[in-house]
C-alpha positions, 0 to 999 in steps of 0.5 A: 173502523175499516170498510166492510168488504164482501168478496164473492168468489165464483168458480174458484177457491177463496184464497187469503192472498186475494182477499188481502190484495183486495183489502189493500186496494180498498185501503189505498182508495180510502187514503186517497179519496175518503171513506167508503161505506161498503165494498163488494167485489165479485171475482168470476173464474174463466168459464167455457164461454166462447165470448170470454175465453179464459179471462177473469171477470172482476166487478167492483161496487163501492158505496160512498157517503151521500148515496154515491157509488162507483161501479166497475162491472165490465171486463175488457173482453179482448184483453188477454192480460185478464187471464191473470187474476192479479192483473184483472184485479189491479185493472178493475181497481185502476178503473175504480180509481179513475171513476173516483177521480172523476167524481171528485173533479165533478164535485169540486167543479160545482 
């Protein structure tokens, strides 16, 4: 059984290649760290805000067994590479992977 993935496209079209890229990232995390119970990804297109410029925002909420969670909810505001949606998604999942590594390390230290 695969983890249910909810993707919220804000200010952009839902594209099949983006859905499949996100599903691949979630599958990879599950292979490395075990089962997630749910995943929600919010993709926000660049707006006219002076604060974010032309950068995509990617927020990830990964629900794990035993009530644990991984939340990636901030985008590097000054990183122009986030004007590329693929880069922004890859970067957000890289941060989610680091959080999972930290949680696994803390659990093993107990």
